[in-house]
C-alpha positions in Angstrom: 15.4 -1.0 -0.4 17.1 1.7 1.5 20.6 1.0 3.0 19.3 1.6 6.5 16.8 -1.3 6.2 18.9 -4.0 7.8 19.4 -1.8 11.0 15.7 -1.1 11.2 14.9 -4.7 10.7 17.0 -5.6 13.8 15.0 -3.1 15.9 11.7 -4.8 15.1 10.4 -6.5 18.3 9.3 -10.2 18.2 6.1 -9.9 20.2 2.7 -10.5 18.7 2.2 -8.1 15.9 2.1 -8.7 12.1 5.2 -7.3 10.5 5.1 -6.7 6.7 7.9 -5.6 4.5 6.8 -3.4 1.7 9.3 -3.4 -1.2 9.6 -2.9 -4.9 11.5 -6.2 -5.0 14.5 -5.0 -7.0 17.1 -5.8 -4.3 15.4 -8.9 -2.8 17.6 -12.1 -2.6 17.8 -15.3 -0.8 20.4 -14.1 1.6 18.3 -11.2 2.7 15.1 -13.4 3.0 17.0 -15.4 5.6 17.6 -12.4 7.9 14.1 -10.8 7.7 12.2 -10.4 10.9 8.7 -10.2 9.2 5.8 -12.5 8.6 4.7 -11.1 5.2 6.3 -9.4 2.2 4.3 -7.1 0.0 5.8 -6.4 -3.5 4.7 -3.6 -5.7 3.7 -4.7 -9.2 2.1 -2.0 -11.2 1.1 -3.9 -14.4 2.5 -6.4 -16.7 6.0 -5.8 -18.0 5.5 -2.8 -20.2 3.2 -0.9 -17.9 5.2 -1.7 -14.8 8.4 -0.5 -16.3 6.7 2.6 -17.7 6.3 3.6 -14.1 9.1 1.8 -12.3 12.0 1.8 -14.8 13.6 -0.7 -17.1 14.4 -4.3 -16.0 12.4 -3.9 -12.8 9.4 -6.2 -13.6 11.2 -9.5 -13.8 13.1 -8.6 -10.6 9.8 -7.9 -8.8 8.2 -11.2 -10.1 11.3 -13.2 -9.1 11.1 -11.6 -5.6 7.6 -12.9 -5.3 8.7 -16.4 -6.3 11.6 -16.4 -3.9 9.6 -15.1 -1.0 6.9 -17.7 -1.4 9.6 -20.4 -1.8 11.1 -19.2 1.5 7.8 -19.7 3.3 6.6 -16.1 3.7 3.1 -14.9 3.1 3.3 -12.7 0.0 1.0 -9.9 -1.0 1.0 -7.6 -4.0 0.2 -4.0 -4.3 -0.8 -2.5 -7.6 -1.4 1.2 -8.4 -4.0 2.1 -11.1 -2.3 4.3 -13.8 -2.8 5.2 -17.4 -0.6 2.5 -18.8 -1.9 -0.6 -17.0 -5.6 -0.5 -17.5 -5.7 -3.4 -19.9 -3.6 -5.6 -17.6 -5.8 -6.3 -14.6 -7.5 -9.5 -15.7 -4.0 -11.0 -16.6 -2.5 -9.8 -13.4 -5.4 -11.4 -11.3 -4.8 -14.7 -13.1 -1.1 -14.5 -12.6 -1.2 -13.6 -8.9 -3.8 -16.3 -8.0 -1.7 -18.9 -9.8 1.3 -18.0 -7.9 -0.3 -18.2 -4.5 -0.4 -14.5 -3.6 -2.2 -14.0 -0.3 -3.6 -10.5 -0.8 -3.8 -8.3 -3.9 -4.3 -4.7 -2.9 -5.4 -2.3 -5.8 -5.2 1.4 -5.1 -4.9 4.8 -6.8 -1.6 6.6 -6.5 -1.5 10.0 -4.9 0.1 12.8 -7.0 3.2 13.2 -4.8 6.9 12.8 -5.5 7.8 11.7 -9.0 4.2 11.3 -9.9 3.5 15.0 -9.4 6.2 15.5 -12.1 4.6 13.0 -14.4 0.9 13.8 -14.5 0.3 11.7 -17.7 0.1 8.6 -15.4 -2.8 10.0 -13.4 -6.4 9.3 -14.1 -9.7 11.0 -13.1 -11.9 9.4 -10.4 -14.6 8.2 -12.9 -12.0 6.2 -14.8 -9.6 5.0 -12.1 -12.3 4.4 -9.4 -13.9 1.4 -11.2 -10.6 -0.5 -11.0 -10.9 -0.6 -7.1 -13.1 -3.6 -7.7 -10.0 -5.7 -8.4 -8.0 -7.4 -5.7 -8.8 -9.6 -2.7 -8.1 -9.9 1.0 -8.0 -7.1 3.6 -4.3 -6.3 2.9 -2.9 -3.4 4.9 -6.0 -1.3 4.9 -8.2 -3.5 7.1 -10.3 -1.6 9.7 -13.2 -2.1 12.0 -16.8 -1.0 12.4 -17.0 2.8 12.7 -13.5 3.6 11.7 -11.7 4.8 8.6 -9.2 2.6 6.8 -5.9 1.6 8.4 -7.1 1.3 11.9 -4.4 -1.3 12.8 -1.7 0.1 10.6 1.6 1.9 11.2 4.4 2.2 8.8 8.0 2.2 9.7 10.1 3.9 6.9 13.6 2.8 5.8 15.1 5.7 7.8 13.3 4.5 11.0 10.6 7.2 11.0 7.1 5.9 11.9 3.8 7.2 10.5 0.2 6.4 9.9 1.1 4.9 6.5 3.8 5.6 4.0 1.9 8.5 2.4 2.4 10.3 5.7 6.1 9.8 5.8 6.5 13.5 6.1 4.5 13.6 9.2 6.3 11.0 11.5 4.9 10.3 14.9 8.4 9.2 16.1 11.4 7.1 15.4 11.5 3.3 15.9 14.5 3.8 18.2 12.0 5.3 20.7 10.0 2.1 20.7 7.1 1.0 18.6 4.5 1.6 21.4 5.4 5.3 21.8 5.2 5.8 18.0 1.9 3.8 17.8 0.4 6.0 20.5 0.9 9.0 18.2 -1.2 7.4 15.4 -4.7 8.7 15.9 -7.5 6.6 14.6 -10.3 8.4 12.6 -13.9 7.6 13.4 -16.4 7.5 10.4 -18.6 10.0 12.3 -15.8 12.6 12.0 -15.9 12.5 8.3 -17.8 15.0 6.1 -19.3 12.2 4.0 -23.0 11.8 4.0 -23.7 8.7 1.7 -25.3 5.4 2.5 -22.1 3.2 1.9 -19.8 4.9 4.3 -19.4 1.8 6.5 -18.4 -0.2 3.3 -15.9 2.3 1.9 -14.7 3.6 5.3 -14.2 7.0 3.7 -11.6 5.8 1.2 -8.0 7.1 1.5 -7.7 10.1 4.0 -4.4 11.3 2.4 -6.0 11.4 -1.0 -9.0 13.3 0.4 -6.6 15.8 1.9 -4.9 16.3 -1.5 -8.4 16.9 -3.0 -8.9 19.7 -0.4 -10.3 18.3 2.9 -8.7 15.7 5.1 -12.1 14.8 6.5 -13.8 15.1 3.2 -14.6 12.8 0.4 -12.2 10.5 -1.5 -13.7 10.9 -5.0 -12.0 7.8 -6.4 -13.8 5.7 -3.8 -17.0 7.6 -4.4 -16.7 6.7 -8.1 -16.2 3.0 -7.3 -19.4 3.0 -5.3 -21.2 5.1 -8.0 -21.7 8.0 -5.6 -20.2 10.9 -7.5 
């Protein structure tokens, strides 16, 4: 959790919107929980202990799981985000049982984009035909809910720890503004994408909503296909 988070937390308005804190859980504690101006906390858990720590570093798994327990105990809705990678493929059934038994509201399973540290560690990446089938895990709409005719994330905007606002965290390098300018101004800069704009021609487009636009851009075309979602729907 970035050192600027407390200041950003104080700038969040109290009017009707659902505020979700996305965190790796390593610095969560009861004192911080008492100050949060959010309704939901999403913790990243990328496998059972060995697989999670292969990606996140030593002694991070138990901290993340403790954060889930403490947030639930404090009365927050809690969701979990899991990225599919080469070290956690055998962990998904056990993760599902664990998260359900804990009372996790949503479990979002996604494919990491080869950016940042992951770009320097390609051994964690998987091809679409392997990783895509794990997108069948998880439950709930999570952060990626949409509406008929629109690509994913229709109602989503991310506020980064430095106050920058963007379509989602993947687009942190392309902010639409800063929270100090007001959420409404930043939100107006987030342009929704209609499915009819996409260069996708399959019969499940409404169901998959085109997959991840950022991932499609990395694959060569921001309006093209997300091959991982294509693999999940057996449309490769």
